[in-house]
N, C-alpha and C positions, 0 to 999 in steps of 0.2 A: 747308069744308076742300078745301085744294087736292089734287091729284092726286099729289104728292110724301108730303103727308103721310098719304093713304089707304094708299099703297102699302108706307111703313114701319110700319103698324102689326099687319100679319098676316105669317102664314106663306105661302109658295108651295106650292104643289101638289107639287111636287117634294121639298121639304124635309118635308112630311108623310108622303108616301110612303116616302121612304126612313129615317124615323123606325119606320113600321110595319113596314117589311121587317127592320130590325134587331131588334126587338122580336119579330117572328115567329122569325128565327134562332135567338135567346135561347131561345125557348118549344120550339122543335123540338130543339135538343141536350137541355133538360132532360128531355123526353118519352122521347128516345132512350137516354138515360144512366139514367134510373128503373128501367127492368126489371133491367137488368144487378146496378144496386146492390140490387134485392130479391132477387135470384139469390144475390149473394154473402151476403147476410144470412140467408138460409135454409140455405145452405151450412155457415155458421159454426154454426148453430143444431144441423145434424147433426153436425157436428165433436165440438160440445160434449156431445151426447147420446153418441155414440162413446165419447169419455173417459170419459163416467159409466159406461156398460157395462164398460170395460176396469177401471176402477177397482171397480166390483161383483166382477167376476170375481176381482181380487187379493183382495178381502175375503173372499168365498166362500172361496178358496184357503185363507185364514190360518184362518178359521173352522172348516174341515173338514180341516186338516195336511195342504194340499198336492194334495187332491182336486179337480178341476175339476166345473164342473156340467154336468148331463146336459141339462136342459131349459131353457126360457127363463123357464118358470116358478119355477125353484129360485132365479134371480136376482132376480125381482120385488120382492122385499122390500128389495134393496140398493138399487134405484135407484127406490124409490116406484112400482112401477108394480103391474099386478095380472096374474094368468092369463088370455091373451086365451080368448075364446069361440070355439070351432069356429065356421068359417063368416064370422066377421069379416071383413070386406076393406079393404083400404086405399083412397083417396081416387079412383084410376084402375082400381080391381076387379084388377088384374093380381094381386094376393096373397091365398091364402085362409088365414088362421090355422088352425092346429091348435090341440087344447087343450092341448098341452105348451108352446105359444110364450107368450112373455110380452108384455104389451103397457104403454105406459108415456107420458105427457105426452099423452096423446088423440090420439096420432098415430104413436108408432112401435112397429112388432112387432120381438122379440126372438126369433132362432130358433137354436138350439144342436146343433149335430150333431159327429160324428167326423168329423175330415177323412179324405175317400176320395180317393186318387192321381187327379189328372186333373179333380177337380171343385173349381176354384179360386176361384168369387165365391159359388157356391151361390145362393141367394134374395136376395142384396144388393140392395137397390133405394133409393129417395130415403125410403122408409117402412119398410125392413125392415134390421135389424142382424142380418147372419150372424155367428155365433160358430163358429170351427172351434177344436175341442180336438185336441190333439196336432198342431197345426200353428204356421206362423209365417209372417211375409210374406216375400214373395220382394223381390229387391234392388232393385226399382222402386216397392215398398210399395203395388201395385195389384192384387195377388191372395196367394192362400196357398199355401205348400206344405207337404210333410211336416216336421215337428217332432219334439221330444221328448214324452214323455208329460206334463210339466210346462208346456208352452207353451199359448196358445191366440191365435189370430187373428182380429182384430174386422173385418168389411169392412161397408162401407156405400156405395152409389152416392150422388156429389152431383150437382148439377143443372146447374151450370156447368160445361161441359166434357164433361159425361156422363161421366164418369172413377170409377172405385172406387178409395177410401182403404183402406187395411189399416193397422191400428194391433196391436201386438203385446202380450201381456201375459206 
């Protein structure tokens, strides 16, 4: 074979390096975007559970002639949960459940308390749903404010952006 034939059969080292660099950039972009997508997915699951708790509060009110629940344990049968056992902690050990809390989906705690002025988010966390009775959401829907006797605000912290979301009942 002549030198001209050998030269046409393979790739140059520059072509190989260029293809590898492009492949590395594509993998890098995927690995950078993946954690953000996972955070968004977990936050969506949190919002779904928050809505489930809001629905449970509404159903509880309907069944009890407008009365609001007083403990997370009161709601546990409305969202397929159980009463939390005292001392049970969330994944990062930042929350210790009390006997009146509810527990659902092997992940979320539900704590219900009457709203006290100035306590805008309570124990709302990525694993804890704070339900305030006699409260409503503020104008930016990230905290609770005083409401009427038939209102409730449901707060939960999101992972993406580290913000609290509030949903009214």
